[in-house]
TORDRENZA-591290 format. One record per residue (C-alpha): z, x negated, y negated; residue in three letters; residue number from 1. Coordinates in nm, 4 decimals, decimal comma. Layout:
N
[node [Z X Y] 'Ala' NUM]
...
//
This chain:
437
[node [-2,8550 -0,8710 3,8739] 'Unk' 1]
[node [-2,9929 -1,0965 3,6069] 'Unk' 2]
[node [-3,0131 -1,0718 3,2304] 'Unk' 3]
[node [-2,9212 -1,1985 2,8852] 'Unk' 4]
[node [-2,6048 -1,1476 2,6898] 'Unk' 5]
[node [-2,7716 -0,8789 2,4835] 'Unk' 6]
[node [-2,9376 -0,6701 2,7527] 'Unk' 7]
[node [-2,8662 -0,6311 3,1223] 'Unk' 8]
[node [-3,1754 -0,6329 3,3442] 'Unk' 9]
[node [-3,1445 -0,4835 3,6913] 'Unk' 10]
[node [-3,3468 -0,6062 3,9874] 'Unk' 11]
[node [-3,4476 -0,4385 4,3117] 'Unk' 12]
[node [-3,2589 -0,5422 4,6261] 'Unk' 13]
[node [-3,5011 -0,5934 4,9144] 'Unk' 14]
[node [-3,4421 -0,7792 5,2416] 'Unk' 15]
[node [-3,1051 -0,9090 5,1265] 'Unk' 16]
[node [-3,2354 -1,0566 4,7994] 'Unk' 17]
[node [-3,2604 -0,9487 4,4369] 'Unk' 18]
[node [-3,6272 -0,9190 4,3458] 'Unk' 19]
[node [-3,7645 -0,8917 3,9877] 'Unk' 20]
[node [-4,0214 -0,6292 3,8950] 'Unk' 21]
[node [-4,3384 -0,6458 3,6857] 'Unk' 22]
[node [-4,2476 -0,3391 3,4807] 'Unk' 23]
[node [-3,9187 -0,2037 3,3422] 'Unk' 24]
[node [-3,7740 0,1179 3,1968] 'Unk' 25]
[node [-3,5133 0,1367 2,9201] 'Unk' 26]
[node [-3,1774 0,2848 3,0216] 'Unk' 27]
[node [-2,9561 0,4323 2,7500] 'Unk' 28]
[node [-2,5794 0,4276 2,7083] 'Unk' 29]
[node [-2,5046 0,8035 2,6783] 'Unk' 30]
[node [-2,2018 0,7418 2,4574] 'Unk' 31]
[node [-2,3985 0,5596 2,1854] 'Unk' 32]
[node [-2,7644 0,6468 2,2427] 'Unk' 33]
[node [-2,8482 0,2735 2,2474] 'Unk' 34]
[node [-3,0520 0,0914 2,5116] 'Unk' 35]
[node [-2,8074 -0,1159 2,7162] 'Unk' 36]
[node [-3,0044 -0,1935 3,0314] 'Unk' 37]
[node [-3,3564 -0,2402 3,1718] 'Unk' 38]
[node [-3,4319 -0,0805 3,5100] 'Unk' 39]
[node [-3,7259 -0,1723 3,7378] 'Unk' 40]
[node [-4,0204 0,0674 3,7178] 'Unk' 41]
[node [-4,1113 0,0187 4,0837] 'Unk' 42]
[node [-4,4032 0,1647 4,2750] 'Unk' 43]
[node [-4,5777 0,1635 4,6123] 'Unk' 44]
[node [-4,5743 -0,2168 4,6462] 'Unk' 45]
[node [-4,1954 -0,2351 4,6250] 'Unk' 46]
[node [-4,1523 0,0612 4,8621] 'Unk' 47]
[node [-4,3828 -0,1022 5,1179] 'Unk' 48]
[node [-4,1769 -0,4215 5,1019] 'Unk' 49]
[node [-3,8498 -0,2325 5,1420] 'Unk' 50]
[node [-3,9763 -0,0250 5,4356] 'Unk' 51]
[node [-4,1098 -0,3361 5,6104] 'Unk' 52]
[node [-3,7741 -0,5106 5,5620] 'Unk' 53]
[node [-3,5947 -0,2087 5,7071] 'Unk' 54]
[node [-3,8288 -0,1936 6,0077] 'Unk' 55]
[node [-3,7673 -0,5611 6,0815] 'Unk' 56]
[node [-3,3899 -0,5207 6,0538] 'Unk' 57]
[node [-3,3681 -0,2004 6,2560] 'Unk' 58]
[node [-3,3784 -0,3315 6,6181] 'Unk' 59]
[node [-3,0946 -0,5795 6,5736] 'Unk' 60]
[node [-2,8708 -0,3574 6,3623] 'Unk' 61]
[node [-2,9151 -0,0427 6,5728] 'Unk' 62]
[node [-2,8266 -0,2399 6,8878] 'Unk' 63]
[node [-2,4866 -0,3379 6,7490] 'Unk' 64]
[node [-2,1840 -0,1684 6,9011] 'Unk' 65]
[node [-2,0023 0,1103 6,7145] 'Unk' 66]
[node [-1,7080 -0,1270 6,6796] 'Unk' 67]
[node [-1,9214 -0,3892 6,5023] 'Unk' 68]
[node [-2,0787 -0,1317 6,2700] 'Unk' 69]
[node [-1,7363 0,0131 6,1983] 'Unk' 70]
[node [-1,6109 -0,3303 6,0940] 'Unk' 71]
[node [-1,9045 -0,3664 5,8529] 'Unk' 72]
[node [-1,8298 -0,0281 5,6913] 'Unk' 73]
[node [-1,4603 -0,1159 5,6592] 'Unk' 74]
[node [-1,5578 -0,4453 5,4950] 'Unk' 75]
[node [-1,7810 -0,2594 5,2495] 'Unk' 76]
[node [-1,4885 -0,0304 5,1649] 'Unk' 77]
[node [-1,2678 -0,3348 5,1037] 'Unk' 78]
[node [-1,5269 -0,4915 4,8725] 'Unk' 79]
[node [-1,5650 -0,1672 4,6767] 'Unk' 80]
[node [-1,1897 -0,1416 4,6379] 'Unk' 81]
[node [-1,1601 -0,5029 4,5229] 'Unk' 82]
[node [-1,4213 -0,4374 4,2523] 'Unk' 83]
[node [-1,2929 -0,0905 4,1607] 'Unk' 84]
[node [-1,2386 -0,1589 3,7913] 'Unk' 85]
[node [-1,5740 -0,3343 3,7428] 'Unk' 86]
[node [-1,7596 -0,0558 3,9264] 'Unk' 87]
[node [-1,5729 0,2163 3,7338] 'Unk' 88]
[node [-1,6693 0,0522 3,4021] 'Unk' 89]
[node [-2,0336 0,0311 3,5122] 'Unk' 90]
[node [-2,0434 0,3930 3,6340] 'Unk' 91]
[node [-1,8858 0,5180 3,3105] 'Unk' 92]
[node [-2,1272 0,3259 3,0908] 'Unk' 93]
[node [-2,4332 0,4293 3,2914] 'Unk' 94]
[node [-2,3483 0,7977 3,3316] 'Unk' 95]
[node [-2,1392 0,8784 3,0236] 'Unk' 96]
[node [-1,8397 1,0066 3,2184] 'Unk' 97]
[node [-1,4881 0,9044 3,1227] 'Unk' 98]
[node [-1,3634 0,5746 3,2602] 'Unk' 99]
[node [-1,0594 0,7656 3,3873] 'Unk' 100]
[node [-1,2745 0,9911 3,6074] 'Unk' 101]
[node [-1,4770 0,6993 3,7429] 'Unk' 102]
[node [-1,1581 0,5029 3,8092] 'Unk' 103]
[node [-0,9625 0,7828 3,9768] 'Unk' 104]
[node [-1,2331 0,9838 4,1550] 'Unk' 105]
[node [-1,5821 0,8324 4,1864] 'Unk' 106]
[node [-1,5063 0,4826 4,3133] 'Unk' 107]
[node [-1,1981 0,5738 4,5228] 'Unk' 108]
[node [-1,3988 0,8555 4,6816] 'Unk' 109]
[node [-1,6746 0,6104 4,7731] 'Unk' 110]
[node [-1,4148 0,3857 4,9374] 'Unk' 111]
[node [-1,2729 0,6840 5,1257] 'Unk' 112]
[node [-1,6186 0,7883 5,2492] 'Unk' 113]
[node [-1,6934 0,4456 5,3953] 'Unk' 114]
[node [-1,3549 0,4326 5,5691] 'Unk' 115]
[node [-1,3893 0,7855 5,7025] 'Unk' 116]
[node [-1,7269 0,7233 5,8653] 'Unk' 117]
[node [-1,6188 0,3778 5,9842] 'Unk' 118]
[node [-1,3522 0,5579 6,1844] 'Unk' 119]
[node [-1,5540 0,8622 6,2902] 'Unk' 120]
[node [-1,8369 0,6611 6,4526] 'Unk' 121]
[node [-1,5863 0,5333 6,7075] 'Unk' 122]
[node [-1,5006 0,8780 6,8406] 'Unk' 123]
[node [-1,8245 1,0567 6,9240] 'Unk' 124]
[node [-1,8762 1,1800 7,2801] 'Unk' 125]
[node [-2,1942 1,2872 7,4579] 'Unk' 126]
[node [-2,2772 1,5872 7,6777] 'Unk' 127]
[node [-2,3076 1,5552 8,0556] 'Unk' 128]
[node [-2,3985 1,8158 8,3198] 'Unk' 129]
[node [-2,4545 1,8001 8,6944] 'Unk' 130]
[node [-2,7122 1,9776 8,9142] 'Unk' 131]
[node [-2,5777 1,9054 9,2611] 'Unk' 132]
[node [-2,8332 2,1298 9,4315] 'Unk' 133]
[node [-3,1109 1,9186 9,2782] 'Unk' 134]
[node [-2,9305 1,5891 9,3154] 'Unk' 135]
[node [-2,9514 1,5301 8,9410] 'Unk' 136]
[node [-2,7174 1,4259 8,6617] 'Unk' 137]
[node [-2,8085 1,5026 8,2978] 'Unk' 138]
[node [-2,6582 1,3344 7,9933] 'Unk' 139]
[node [-2,7410 1,2939 7,6265] 'Unk' 140]
[node [-2,7483 0,9916 7,4008] 'Unk' 141]
[node [-2,7949 0,9610 7,0280] 'Unk' 142]
[node [-3,0621 0,7217 6,9091] 'Unk' 143]
[node [-3,0284 0,5939 6,5503] 'Unk' 144]
[node [-3,3012 0,6965 6,3077] 'Unk' 145]
[node [-3,1952 0,5049 5,9931] 'Unk' 146]
[node [-3,0538 0,1538 5,9345] 'Unk' 147]
[node [-2,7254 -0,0152 5,8152] 'Unk' 148]
[node [-2,6205 -0,3659 5,6428] 'Unk' 149]
[node [-2,7587 -0,7185 5,7281] 'Unk' 150]
[node [-3,0705 -0,8343 5,5293] 'Unk' 151]
[node [-3,3277 -0,5558 5,5236] 'Unk' 152]
[node [-3,0852 -0,2909 5,6419] 'Unk' 153]
[node [-2,9992 -0,1662 5,2899] 'Unk' 154]
[node [-3,2714 -0,1880 5,0257] 'Unk' 155]
[node [-3,2415 -0,0569 4,6698] 'Unk' 156]
[node [-3,5602 0,0176 4,4763] 'Unk' 157]
[node [-3,5369 0,1530 4,1222] 'Unk' 158]
[node [-3,8009 0,3621 3,9493] 'Unk' 159]
[node [-3,9196 0,7063 3,8452] 'Unk' 160]
[node [-3,9739 1,0026 4,0758] 'Unk' 161]
[node [-4,3522 1,0296 4,0315] 'Unk' 162]
[node [-4,3999 0,6581 4,1099] 'Unk' 163]
[node [-4,1366 0,5199 4,3413] 'Unk' 164]
[node [-4,0017 0,8543 4,4659] 'Unk' 165]
[node [-4,3379 0,9852 4,5806] 'Unk' 166]
[node [-4,4246 0,6515 4,7425] 'Unk' 167]
[node [-4,0994 0,6624 4,9391] 'Unk' 168]
[node [-4,1043 1,0207 5,0646] 'Unk' 169]
[node [-4,4718 1,0094 5,1595] 'Unk' 170]
[node [-4,4463 0,6760 5,3413] 'Unk' 171]
[node [-4,5374 0,7299 5,7096] 'Unk' 172]
[node [-4,2720 0,4827 5,8292] 'Unk' 173]
[node [-3,9810 0,6661 5,6615] 'Unk' 174]
[node [-3,8601 0,9121 5,9294] 'Unk' 175]
[node [-3,6069 1,1153 5,7317] 'Unk' 176]
[node [-3,5070 1,1908 5,3738] 'Unk' 177]
[node [-3,1636 1,2700 5,2331] 'Unk' 178]
[node [-3,1901 1,3927 4,8746] 'Unk' 179]
[node [-2,9449 1,5192 4,6138] 'Unk' 180]
[node [-3,0965 1,6684 4,2994] 'Unk' 181]
[node [-3,2919 1,9587 4,1590] 'Unk' 182]
[node [-3,4792 2,2325 4,3440] 'Unk' 183]
[node [-3,8219 2,1531 4,1851] 'Unk' 184]
[node [-3,7938 1,7929 4,2993] 'Unk' 185]
[node [-3,6921 1,9095 4,6461] 'Unk' 186]
[node [-3,9996 2,1324 4,6603] 'Unk' 187]
[node [-4,2192 1,8316 4,5820] 'Unk' 188]
[node [-4,0399 1,6222 4,8459] 'Unk' 189]
[node [-4,0989 1,8972 5,1017] 'Unk' 190]
[node [-4,4693 1,9108 5,0187] 'Unk' 191]
[node [-4,5158 1,5341 5,0450] 'Unk' 192]
[node [-4,3112 1,4928 5,3627] 'Unk' 193]
[node [-4,4504 1,7950 5,5512] 'Unk' 194]
[node [-4,7626 1,6187 5,6902] 'Unk' 195]
[node [-4,5333 1,3646 5,8554] 'Unk' 196]
[node [-4,2811 1,6232 5,9911] 'Unk' 197]
[node [-3,9903 1,4305 5,8405] 'Unk' 198]
[node [-3,6308 1,5469 5,8816] 'Unk' 199]
[node [-3,4869 1,6663 5,5505] 'Unk' 200]
[node [-3,1345 1,7003 5,4169] 'Unk' 201]
[node [-3,1473 1,8533 5,0682] 'Unk' 202]
[node [-2,8347 1,9012 4,8562] 'Unk' 203]
[node [-2,9572 2,0917 4,5522] 'Unk' 204]
[node [-2,8252 2,2969 4,2641] 'Unk' 205]
[node [-2,5689 2,5691 4,2256] 'Unk' 206]
[node [-2,4786 2,8597 3,9997] 'Unk' 207]
[node [-2,1252 2,8714 4,1268] 'Unk' 208]
[node [-1,9078 3,1782 4,0640] 'Unk' 209]
[node [-1,5330 3,1965 4,0177] 'Unk' 210]
[node [-1,3951 3,5402 4,1052] 'Unk' 211]
[node [-1,0577 3,6082 3,9487] 'Unk' 212]
[node [-0,8742 3,9183 4,0687] 'Unk' 213]
[node [-0,5956 4,0908 3,8763] 'Unk' 214]
[node [-0,3287 3,9518 4,1111] 'Unk' 215]
[node [-0,4320 3,5890 4,0529] 'Unk' 216]
[node [-0,1736 3,3350 3,9430] 'Unk' 217]
[node [-0,3138 3,2599 3,5975] 'Unk' 218]
[node [-0,0791 2,9644 3,5418] 'Unk' 219]
[node [-0,2656 2,7822 3,8189] 'Unk' 220]
[node [-0,5990 2,9557 3,7825] 'Unk' 221]
[node [-0,6705 2,8833 3,4160] 'Unk' 222]
[node [-0,6241 2,5026 3,4114] 'Unk' 223]
[node [-0,8068 2,4689 3,7424] 'Unk' 224]
[node [-1,0954 2,6868 3,6227] 'Unk' 225]
[node [-1,1234 2,4878 3,2995] 'Unk' 226]
[node [-1,1475 2,1757 3,5141] 'Unk' 227]
[node [-1,3970 2,3334 3,7561] 'Unk' 228]
[node [-1,6142 2,4377 3,4606] 'Unk' 229]
[node [-1,6110 2,1221 3,2509] 'Unk' 230]
[node [-1,5186 1,8226 3,4692] 'Unk' 231]
[node [-1,7651 1,5359 3,4252] 'Unk' 232]
[node [-1,9286 1,7307 3,1385] 'Unk' 233]
[node [-2,0180 2,0058 3,3882] 'Unk' 234]
[node [-2,2544 1,7590 3,5563] 'Unk' 235]
[node [-2,1252 1,8257 3,9073] 'Unk' 236]
[node [-2,3271 2,0481 4,1399] 'Unk' 237]
[node [-1,9998 2,2188 4,2383] 'Unk' 238]
[node [-1,8939 2,3102 3,8833] 'Unk' 239]
[node [-1,8158 2,6712 3,7982] 'Unk' 240]
[node [-2,0675 2,8287 3,5603] 'Unk' 241]
[node [-2,0060 3,2040 3,6102] 'Unk' 242]
[node [-1,6528 3,3410 3,5818] 'Unk' 243]
[node [-1,5984 3,7010 3,6931] 'Unk' 244]
[node [-1,2617 3,8402 3,5816] 'Unk' 245]
[node [-1,1198 4,1757 3,6888] 'Unk' 246]
[node [-1,1203 4,4113 3,3909] 'Unk' 247]
[node [-0,7444 4,4745 3,3819] 'Unk' 248]
[node [-0,6725 4,1071 3,3030] 'Unk' 249]
[node [-1,0004 4,0201 3,1300] 'Unk' 250]
[node [-0,8692 4,0049 2,7723] 'Unk' 251]
[node [-0,5591 3,8078 2,8703] 'Unk' 252]
[node [-0,7633 3,5628 3,0772] 'Unk' 253]
[node [-1,0251 3,5139 2,8068] 'Unk' 254]
[node [-0,7688 3,4392 2,5373] 'Unk' 255]
[node [-0,5825 3,1862 2,7520] 'Unk' 256]
[node [-0,9017 3,0325 2,8923] 'Unk' 257]
[node [-1,0524 2,9700 2,5483] 'Unk' 258]
[node [-0,7221 2,8244 2,4284] 'Unk' 259]
[node [-0,7111 2,5885 2,7288] 'Unk' 260]
[node [-1,0786 2,4969 2,6823] 'Unk' 261]
[node [-1,0163 2,3917 2,3232] 'Unk' 262]
[node [-0,7491 2,1535 2,4561] 'Unk' 263]
[node [-1,0097 1,9884 2,6836] 'Unk' 264]
[node [-1,0700 1,6764 2,4766] 'Unk' 265]
[node [-1,4192 1,5341 2,4298] 'Unk' 266]
[node [-1,4090 1,1627 2,3527] 'Unk' 267]
[node [-1,5681 0,8279 2,4130] 'Unk' 268]
[node [-1,5637 0,7347 2,7847] 'Unk' 269]
[node [-1,3161 0,4486 2,7313] 'Unk' 270]
[node [-1,0568 0,6828 2,5746] 'Unk' 271]
[node [-0,7903 0,7397 2,8433] 'Unk' 272]
[node [-0,6918 1,0702 2,6823] 'Unk' 273]
[node [-1,0470 1,2112 2,6952] 'Unk' 274]
[node [-1,1145 1,4894 2,9474] 'Unk' 275]
[node [-1,4910 1,4743 2,8959] 'Unk' 276]
[node [-1,7422 1,2058 2,7991] 'Unk' 277]
[node [-2,1133 1,2142 2,7128] 'Unk' 278]
[node [-2,3961 1,3938 2,8912] 'Unk' 279]
[node [-2,6391 1,1792 3,0882] 'Unk' 280]
[node [-2,9343 1,1735 2,8455] 'Unk' 281]
[node [-3,0640 1,2990 2,5126] 'Unk' 282]
[node [-3,3227 1,5190 2,6863] 'Unk' 283]
[node [-3,0551 1,6784 2,9020] 'Unk' 284]
[node [-2,8279 1,7408 2,6028] 'Unk' 285]
[node [-3,1140 1,9206 2,4290] 'Unk' 286]
[node [-3,1811 2,1261 2,7420] 'Unk' 287]
[node [-2,8152 2,2353 2,7646] 'Unk' 288]
[node [-2,8096 2,3269 2,3957] 'Unk' 289]
[node [-3,1268 2,5312 2,4419] 'Unk' 290]
[node [-2,9433 2,7614 2,6861] 'Unk' 291]
[node [-2,6748 2,8301 2,4274] 'Unk' 292]
[node [-2,9431 2,9214 2,1725] 'Unk' 293]
[node [-3,1035 3,1570 2,4242] 'Unk' 294]
[node [-2,7685 3,3246 2,4876] 'Unk' 295]
[node [-2,7190 3,3784 2,1133] 'Unk' 296]
[node [-3,0676 3,5277 2,0819] 'Unk' 297]
[node [-2,9731 3,7744 2,3570] 'Unk' 298]
[node [-2,6673 3,8847 2,1615] 'Unk' 299]
[node [-2,4034 3,6919 2,3563] 'Unk' 300]
[node [-2,0903 3,5578 2,1893] 'Unk' 301]
[node [-2,0000 3,1883 2,1801] 'Unk' 302]
[node [-1,6204 3,1883 2,1787] 'Unk' 303]
[node [-1,5691 2,8134 2,1495] 'Unk' 304]
[node [-1,7616 2,4894 2,1673] 'Unk' 305]
[node [-2,1213 2,4286 2,0586] 'Unk' 306]
[node [-2,1927 2,5643 1,7111] 'Unk' 307]
[node [-1,8415 2,7083 1,6745] 'Unk' 308]
[node [-1,6022 2,4125 1,6712] 'Unk' 309]
[node [-1,6386 2,0670 1,5185] 'Unk' 310]
[node [-1,6720 1,7575 1,7334] 'Unk' 311]
[node [-1,5117 1,4424 1,5905] 'Unk' 312]
[node [-1,6395 1,1052 1,7153] 'Unk' 313]
[node [-1,6187 0,7414 1,5989] 'Unk' 314]
[node [-1,9091 0,6278 1,3799] 'Unk' 315]
[node [-2,0746 0,4126 1,6493] 'Unk' 316]
[node [-2,0819 0,7130 1,8863] 'Unk' 317]
[node [-2,2358 0,9613 1,6422] 'Unk' 318]
[node [-2,5737 0,9259 1,8147] 'Unk' 319]
[node [-2,4223 0,9686 2,1611] 'Unk' 320]
[node [-2,4999 1,2674 2,3829] 'Unk' 321]
[node [-2,1741 1,4572 2,3374] 'Unk' 322]
[node [-2,1062 1,8284 2,3132] 'Unk' 323]
[node [-1,7961 2,0439 2,3258] 'Unk' 324]
[node [-1,7098 2,2597 2,6288] 'Unk' 325]
[node [-1,8601 2,5988 2,5542] 'Unk' 326]
[node [-1,7548 2,9480 2,6635] 'Unk' 327]
[node [-2,0043 3,2358 2,6492] 'Unk' 328]
[node [-1,9204 3,6053 2,6867] 'Unk' 329]
[node [-2,0839 3,9457 2,6290] 'Unk' 330]
[node [-2,3761 3,8279 2,8393] 'Unk' 331]
[node [-2,5815 4,0197 3,0955] 'Unk' 332]
[node [-2,6160 3,9135 3,4585] 'Unk' 333]
[node [-2,9929 3,9001 3,4073] 'Unk' 334]
[node [-2,9663 3,6296 3,1393] 'Unk' 335]
[node [-3,1034 3,2852 3,2224] 'Unk' 336]
[node [-2,7576 3,1528 3,1406] 'Unk' 337]
[node [-2,6223 3,3575 3,4332] 'Unk' 338]
[node [-2,9154 3,2854 3,6669] 'Unk' 339]
[node [-3,0218 2,9230 3,6122] 'Unk' 340]
[node [-2,8323 2,6008 3,6657] 'Unk' 341]
[node [-2,7475 2,4570 3,3229] 'Unk' 342]
[node [-2,5629 2,1514 3,4603] 'Unk' 343]
[node [-2,3600 2,1005 3,1471] 'Unk' 344]
[node [-2,0244 2,1974 2,9910] 'Unk' 345]
[node [-2,1169 2,5644 2,9591] 'Unk' 346]
[node [-1,9633 2,8594 3,1424] 'Unk' 347]
[node [-2,0029 3,2363 3,1105] 'Unk' 348]
[node [-1,7085 3,4775 3,1425] 'Unk' 349]
[node [-1,7747 3,8435 3,2295] 'Unk' 350]
[node [-1,5586 4,1371 3,3473] 'Unk' 351]
[node [-1,5848 4,3316 3,6751] 'Unk' 352]
[node [-1,4246 4,6436 3,8222] 'Unk' 353]
[node [-1,4266 4,6431 4,2029] 'Unk' 354]
[node [-1,4358 4,3991 4,4923] 'Unk' 355]
[node [-1,7672 4,5339 4,6220] 'Unk' 356]
[node [-1,9258 4,5099 4,2766] 'Unk' 357]
[node [-1,8270 4,1487 4,2140] 'Unk' 358]
[node [-1,9478 4,0343 4,5565] 'Unk' 359]
[node [-2,2887 4,1859 4,4873] 'Unk' 360]
[node [-2,3045 4,0279 4,1420] 'Unk' 361]
[node [-2,1846 3,6874 4,2616] 'Unk' 362]
[node [-2,4583 3,6900 4,5283] 'Unk' 363]
[node [-2,7332 3,7985 4,2850] 'Unk' 364]
[node [-2,8662 3,4483 4,2133] 'Unk' 365]
[node [-3,0990 3,2268 4,4164] 'Unk' 366]
[node [-2,8310 2,9616 4,4648] 'Unk' 367]
[node [-2,5464 2,9572 4,7161] 'Unk' 368]
[node [-2,3600 2,6279 4,7000] 'Unk' 369]
[node [-1,9932 2,6878 4,6113] 'Unk' 370]
[node [-1,7571 2,9621 4,4964] 'Unk' 371]
[node [-1,3904 3,0003 4,4124] 'Unk' 372]
[node [-1,1755 3,3086 4,4684] 'Unk' 373]
[node [-0,8405 3,3613 4,2959] 'Unk' 374]
[node [-0,6041 3,6212 4,4422] 'Unk' 375]
[node [-0,2594 3,6492 4,6023] 'Unk' 376]
[node [-0,3933 3,9076 4,8526] 'Unk' 377]
[node [-0,4686 3,7160 5,1739] 'Unk' 378]
[node [-0,6712 4,0006 5,3250] 'Unk' 379]
[node [-0,8901 4,0224 5,0153] 'Unk' 380]
[node [-0,9438 3,6460 5,0137] 'Unk' 381]
[node [-1,0738 3,6532 5,3713] 'Unk' 382]
[node [-1,2970 3,9563 5,3071] 'Unk' 383]
[node [-1,4527 3,8153 4,9926] 'Unk' 384]
[node [-1,4966 3,4625 5,1276] 'Unk' 385]
[node [-1,6797 3,5986 5,4316] 'Unk' 386]
[node [-1,9210 3,8078 5,2227] 'Unk' 387]
[node [-2,0064 3,5476 4,9591] 'Unk' 388]
[node [-2,3428 3,3793 5,0156] 'Unk' 389]
[node [-2,2063 3,0312 4,9646] 'Unk' 390]
[node [-2,1811 2,7198 5,1753] 'Unk' 391]
[node [-1,8355 2,6402 5,0356] 'Unk' 392]
[node [-1,5613 2,8781 4,9268] 'Unk' 393]
[node [-1,2376 2,7534 4,7714] 'Unk' 394]
[node [-0,9506 2,9992 4,7331] 'Unk' 395]
[node [-0,6798 2,9398 4,4726] 'Unk' 396]
[node [-0,8056 2,5811 4,4312] 'Unk' 397]
[node [-1,1199 2,3781 4,3612] 'Unk' 398]
[node [-1,2871 2,0623 4,4911] 'Unk' 399]
[node [-1,0524 1,9939 4,7789] 'Unk' 400]
[node [-1,2782 1,8245 5,0355] 'Unk' 401]
[node [-1,2332 1,7574 5,4066] 'Unk' 402]
[node [-1,4983 1,5154 5,5277] 'Unk' 403]
[node [-1,4780 1,6396 5,8872] 'Unk' 404]
[node [-1,6084 1,9798 5,7771] 'Unk' 405]
[node [-1,9658 2,0715 5,6762] 'Unk' 406]
[node [-2,0767 2,0354 5,3151] 'Unk' 407]
[node [-2,3908 2,2007 5,1811] 'Unk' 408]
[node [-2,5393 2,5204 5,0433] 'Unk' 409]
[node [-2,7292 2,8341 5,1329] 'Unk' 410]
[node [-3,0515 2,9768 4,9871] 'Unk' 411]
[node [-3,1994 2,7525 4,7148] 'Unk' 412]
[node [-2,8929 2,5294 4,7152] 'Unk' 413]
[node [-3,0287 2,3188 4,9954] 'Unk' 414]
[node [-3,1161 2,2505 5,3555] 'Unk' 415]
[node [-2,8764 2,1048 5,6110] 'Unk' 416]
[node [-2,5151 1,9952 5,5925] 'Unk' 417]
[node [-2,3182 1,6742 5,5453] 'Unk' 418]
[node [-1,9926 1,5867 5,7188] 'Unk' 419]
[node [-1,8715 1,3944 6,0236] 'Unk' 420]
[node [-2,0579 1,5925 6,2902] 'Unk' 421]
[node [-2,3464 1,7114 6,0715] 'Unk' 422]
[node [-2,4251 1,3676 5,9265] 'Unk' 423]
[node [-2,4069 1,2119 6,2720] 'Unk' 424]
[node [-2,6563 1,4646 6,4047] 'Unk' 425]
[node [-2,8912 1,4303 6,1064] 'Unk' 426]
[node [-2,9087 1,0504 6,1078] 'Unk' 427]
[node [-2,9701 1,0290 6,4829] 'Unk' 428]
[node [-3,2164 1,1790 6,7314] 'Unk' 429]
[node [-3,0752 1,3374 7,0435] 'Unk' 430]
[node [-3,2238 1,2330 7,3739] 'Unk' 431]
[node [-3,1663 1,4019 7,7123] 'Unk' 432]
[node [-3,1799 1,1721 8,0172] 'Unk' 433]
[node [-3,2038 1,3054 8,3732] 'Unk' 434]
[node [-3,1109 1,0821 8,6682] 'Unk' 435]
[node [-3,2072 1,1935 9,0205] 'Unk' 436]
[node [-3,0046 1,0277 9,2942] 'Unk' 437]
//
């Protein structure tokens, strides 16, 4: 990184060195709306340099033993942990999330991920079979596809999707693509990568339902569902955006949920008491607000939040991209607010009668990433979880992750899975070797 006191200027990181760029893009602090940073507007030239650096680094790095690579990942985890506060401050300022969330979840989770995979790479085994009648022994090995950490192994190139993104995914020397983002972008990536038959791992959007049965423990359900709806301003692909509540407890749930939502404090990211910070950009804030306007035009009710309650902010943050957590009801399943990913602090609450009905309604969207089910009936939990078209189902909880297990979605929520075994298989190519003796 380089820059002046007034404005930070980021540089690309290629072949182990920070490299300036000829063109830059303004990056805004979401909590104030002011430009705080300049980001490289890279293109094909920078991608070519990064790919060449990776190709040169690949033979040496891929030949290192699992033990050596594990040590490197552990060292990276140590460095992240040592800089936790600095990284949390940077993440909060760049993304608008509260410093508390960055400090307690984002950076510690990154440390945990590095340590998990540093350990897991030491314990993989390969398949082996014998064909005595043919005098042959078969075994499999995994050949690395991507690269790891000395100069050229990790390269960071900033830029926009149409310029640097398209140059990267269409580059013939890039063998696989792991992408997290929107479905339209994933469609473009698929189109560009198809002529090269690249491997794809796509973690896309969600329209995640919470199904709350009449025997749910509301004392646990309500605070957890508020969190699952509005954590990180709703800008988590796993956030709840459709809440189905059994009719017999619908009124009680709605009253308590709105009350708890109003307690979910929106404040500047540095405020330790704030539950929610600013949305990522002005354009995204306007997009989220547009969904609320559409819901109102359809006759839905806004019970709290945008346009109903008043948001109080310090003077210097008045131009920031803040909005209150918003609860919508009296809305039809066919509404865009119930079908499309809003990716903001907006959730819809609707009643249902039967188990069969709510399963059908929960599955009636193109997405299938995550779902939560709240009930004290173990048999019902198993039945519903099995029938939901969702890659992840949490019951009586939310966002409890186990890195050994697969992570990913069904339908338009993505292609492939992440996790110990799944990531290992994606980032390597399997090779069968036959030895005749």
